[in-house]
C-alpha positions in Angstrom: 113.6 198.1 69.6 117.1 197.6 70.9 118.4 194.1 71.6 119.4 193.1 75.1 123.0 192.9 73.9 122.9 196.5 72.7 121.4 197.6 76.0 124.1 195.8 77.9 126.8 197.6 75.8 125.5 201.0 77.1 126.4 200.1 80.7 129.1 202.4 82.2 132.6 201.0 82.0 133.9 199.1 85.0 136.2 201.2 87.2 139.9 200.5 86.9 141.7 198.7 89.7 143.6 201.0 92.1 147.0 199.6 91.0 146.3 200.6 87.4 144.8 204.0 88.3 147.5 205.1 90.7 150.4 202.9 89.6 152.4 205.7 88.0 152.1 207.9 91.1 153.2 205.0 93.3 156.2 204.2 91.1 157.3 207.8 90.8 156.9 208.6 94.5 160.2 207.0 95.6 162.0 208.8 92.7 160.7 212.1 93.9 161.7 211.4 97.4 165.3 210.2 96.5 166.0 213.0 94.0 167.5 215.5 96.6 170.1 213.0 97.5 171.1 212.6 93.9 171.1 216.4 93.4 173.9 217.0 95.9 177.4 218.4 95.8 178.2 219.6 92.2 174.6 218.9 91.1 173.0 221.1 93.8 171.9 223.5 91.1 169.3 220.9 90.1 167.2 221.5 93.2 166.1 225.0 92.3 165.5 223.8 88.7 163.4 220.9 90.1 161.4 223.4 92.2 160.6 225.5 89.1 159.7 222.4 87.2 157.2 221.5 89.9 155.7 224.9 90.0 155.2 225.0 86.2 153.9 221.4 86.2 151.1 222.5 88.6 150.1 225.3 86.3 150.4 223.2 83.1 148.3 220.4 84.7 145.5 222.8 85.2 145.7 223.9 81.5 145.8 220.2 80.5 142.5 219.7 82.3 141.0 222.7 80.5 142.4 222.1 77.0 143.0 218.3 76.8 139.9 217.1 78.5 137.4 219.9 77.9 138.6 221.3 74.7 138.8 225.0 75.7 141.8 226.9 74.5 143.4 229.4 76.9 146.2 231.8 76.1 145.9 233.8 79.4 146.9 231.3 81.9 149.9 233.4 83.0 147.3 236.0 84.2 145.8 233.7 86.8 149.3 232.6 87.7 150.1 236.2 88.3 146.9 236.8 90.3 147.9 234.0 92.7 151.5 235.3 93.1 150.7 238.9 93.5 147.5 238.3 95.5 149.4 236.5 98.2 152.4 238.8 98.0 150.3 241.9 98.5 148.2 240.4 101.2 151.1 238.9 103.2 153.9 241.3 102.3 152.2 244.7 101.9 149.1 244.4 104.2 150.9 242.0 106.6 148.1 239.5 106.8 148.9 236.0 108.2 150.2 233.7 105.5 147.3 231.2 105.6 144.8 234.1 105.4 146.7 235.6 102.5 146.8 232.3 100.7 143.0 231.9 101.1 142.5 235.5 99.9 144.7 235.0 96.8 142.8 231.8 95.9 139.5 233.5 96.5 140.4 236.5 94.3 141.7 234.2 91.6 138.5 232.0 91.7 136.2 235.1 91.7 138.1 236.5 88.7 137.9 233.2 86.9 134.2 232.9 87.6 133.5 236.5 86.3 135.6 236.2 83.2 134.7 232.6 82.4 131.0 233.4 82.6 131.6 236.0 79.9 134.0 234.4 77.6 133.3 230.7 77.7 130.3 231.1 75.4 132.9 231.8 72.7 134.6 229.0 70.8 137.8 228.4 68.8 140.1 231.3 68.0 137.6 233.7 69.5 138.0 232.1 72.9 141.8 232.0 72.5 141.8 235.7 71.6 139.6 236.6 74.6 141.9 234.8 77.1 144.9 236.3 75.4 143.6 239.8 76.0 142.7 238.9 79.6 146.3 237.8 80.2 147.7 241.0 78.7 145.3 243.2 80.8 146.3 241.5 84.0 150.0 241.9 83.2 149.6 245.6 82.4 147.7 246.2 85.7 150.4 244.5 87.7 153.1 246.5 85.8 151.5 249.9 86.4 149.9 249.5 89.8 151.5 251.1 92.8 150.3 248.4 95.3 152.1 245.7 93.3 155.3 247.8 93.3 155.0 248.5 89.5 158.0 247.6 87.5 160.2 247.6 90.6 158.3 244.7 92.1 158.0 243.6 95.8 160.8 242.6 98.1 161.3 240.5 101.3 158.1 238.6 101.2 157.3 236.1 104.0 158.0 232.5 103.3 155.9 229.3 103.6 158.0 227.1 105.8 155.5 224.7 107.3 156.8 225.2 110.9 160.4 225.1 109.7 160.0 221.9 107.7 160.2 223.6 104.3 163.3 225.7 104.8 166.3 225.4 102.4 166.4 224.0 98.9 165.5 220.4 100.0 162.5 221.5 102.1 161.2 223.8 99.3 161.6 220.9 96.8 159.5 218.5 99.0 156.8 221.2 99.6 156.4 222.0 95.9 156.5 218.4 94.7 154.3 217.3 97.6 151.6 219.8 96.4 152.1 218.5 92.8 151.7 214.9 93.9 148.4 215.7 95.6 147.3 217.6 92.5 148.1 214.6 90.3 146.2 212.2 92.7 143.2 214.5 92.3 143.6 214.7 88.5 143.9 210.9 88.1 140.8 210.4 90.2 138.8 213.1 88.5 139.6 212.0 84.9 138.8 208.4 85.7 135.4 209.3 87.2 132.1 210.0 85.5 133.0 213.6 85.6 136.1 212.9 83.5 133.9 211.1 80.9 131.6 214.1 80.9 134.6 216.3 80.1 135.7 214.1 77.2 132.1 214.1 75.9 132.1 217.9 75.9 135.5 217.9 74.2 134.3 215.7 71.3 130.8 217.2 70.8 129.1 219.8 72.9 125.7 219.3 71.3 125.8 215.6 71.8 126.9 216.0 75.4 124.0 218.4 76.1 121.6 215.9 74.5 122.5 213.3 77.0 121.9 215.6 79.9 125.3 217.1 80.6 125.2 220.8 81.6 127.8 221.9 79.2 128.3 225.5 80.1 128.2 224.8 83.9 130.8 222.1 83.5 133.1 224.2 81.3 132.9 227.1 83.8 133.7 224.8 86.8 136.7 223.4 84.9 137.8 226.9 83.9 137.7 228.0 87.6 139.6 224.9 88.7 142.2 225.3 86.1 142.7 228.9 87.1 142.9 228.0 90.8 145.7 225.5 90.0 147.5 228.3 88.2 147.0 230.4 91.3 148.4 227.7 93.5 151.5 227.6 91.2 151.8 231.4 91.5 151.6 231.3 95.3 154.4 228.7 95.5 156.5 230.8 93.1 156.0 234.0 95.3 156.4 232.6 98.8 158.5 229.5 98.3 160.7 229.8 95.2 161.5 233.5 95.2 160.3 235.1 98.4 163.1 237.7 98.3 161.8 239.4 95.2 158.7 239.3 93.0 158.7 241.3 89.8 156.4 241.6 86.8 158.9 240.3 84.3 158.0 236.7 85.1 154.3 237.2 84.1 154.5 238.1 80.5 152.7 236.8 77.4 155.4 234.3 76.6 154.7 232.5 79.9 151.1 231.7 78.6 152.7 230.5 75.4 155.1 228.4 77.4 152.3 226.8 79.4 150.5 226.0 76.2 153.7 224.5 74.7 154.2 222.4 77.8 150.7 220.9 77.4 151.1 220.3 73.6 154.6 218.7 73.9 153.6 216.6 76.9 150.3 215.5 75.5 146.9 217.1 75.9 145.1 213.8 76.2 147.1 212.6 79.2 146.9 213.7 82.8 150.7 213.5 82.8 151.2 215.7 79.8 151.6 218.9 81.7 154.2 217.3 84.1 156.2 215.8 81.2 156.1 219.0 79.2 157.0 221.2 82.2 160.0 219.1 83.1 161.2 218.9 79.6 160.9 222.5 78.5 162.1 224.0 81.9 165.2 221.7 81.7 165.6 222.7 78.0 165.5 226.4 79.0 168.3 225.9 81.5 170.4 223.9 79.0 170.0 226.5 76.3 170.9 229.3 78.7 174.0 227.5 79.9 175.0 226.6 76.3 174.4 230.1 75.1 176.5 231.6 77.9 179.4 229.3 77.1 179.1 230.1 73.4 179.1 233.8 74.1 175.6 234.4 72.5 174.0 237.7 73.4 170.5 237.0 72.1 169.8 233.8 74.0 166.1 234.5 74.3 165.6 234.6 70.5 167.7 231.5 70.1 165.5 229.8 72.7 162.3 230.7 70.9 163.8 229.3 67.7 164.5 226.0 69.5 161.0 225.9 71.0 159.5 226.5 67.5 161.7 223.7 66.1 160.6 221.3 68.9 157.0 222.1 68.3 157.3 221.5 64.5 159.1 218.2 65.1 156.5 217.1 67.7 153.6 217.9 65.3 155.3 215.8 62.6 156.7 212.8 64.5 154.7 212.7 67.8 151.4 214.6 67.3 149.7 213.2 70.3 152.5 214.3 72.7 155.2 212.5 74.6 153.2 211.1 77.5 150.5 209.3 75.3 153.2 208.1 72.9 155.3 206.7 75.7 152.2 205.0 77.2 151.4 203.3 73.8 155.0 202.2 73.4 155.1 200.6 76.9 151.8 198.8 76.2 153.2 197.4 72.9 156.5 196.5 74.4 155.2 194.7 77.5 151.9 193.4 76.1 151.4 189.7 76.9 151.0 187.5 73.8 147.5 186.0 73.3 
């Protein structure tokens, strides 16, 4: 018979105070608000870069939820990103639906596709699941590249913009729109992962059989997380199509390497942290820009191959010196640095 002390130890953990739960979001909010004033004049090129960082961070955050907290590997995330982008582009630009209706239709199509494919492939595990999602991403990319309604290889032109009644016009307005959406996504992520649902996700990650034994509906939870992760990728795709590049949307953005890039962002940033996707997206997107500029100044003609070499080197160094990722390692360093002595 269990002792009273043992029974008390099984009580659920006390909820964290709000300042600890949302402290990072509160601290970073002024930085995000002030950034456009810093990126002015000769540094104006940083605003489009920050917009792309925010879009990729939304997609990578969804993958963090799927991989880091639920333990499901996906190599087809670029496919759902493409469904969001092309779904809203076709609905608003080709069929001339109102933008809000087109956004709802794109998210509905992405969610339905995620439900249908997730119900089929989430019973797989390990490299079988990774291979299935990889094939799914390749299939979506081929459909987009060969379909007449998506413009094929030529793409789509002159898409309507999301302007929020004129508030999101210009580089600064687009920046605030994208990072505002990201901030809301991070609030939801922080709340979700600190809730009982987040503990259920971690239980599934560590041991699915044990999680099922304590009453967690493992497959149902995995499917819901897969759909949610795919919807976040779709939101990122919508922002890319109607905010970042409304003048042109082409299939060259939605290739296999984009799925690999999302995966790399999550690994480098830290799969076990809600901030891993944001940190990885900002770092690797900025690194891409720096490598491109350095390659152009050096007169290199094969910048893409050089960039892949750098990414590979970064991954190897991360696995050796920082295997948990940047965000968890930084968090541990701050805790050690500012820990109060007993």
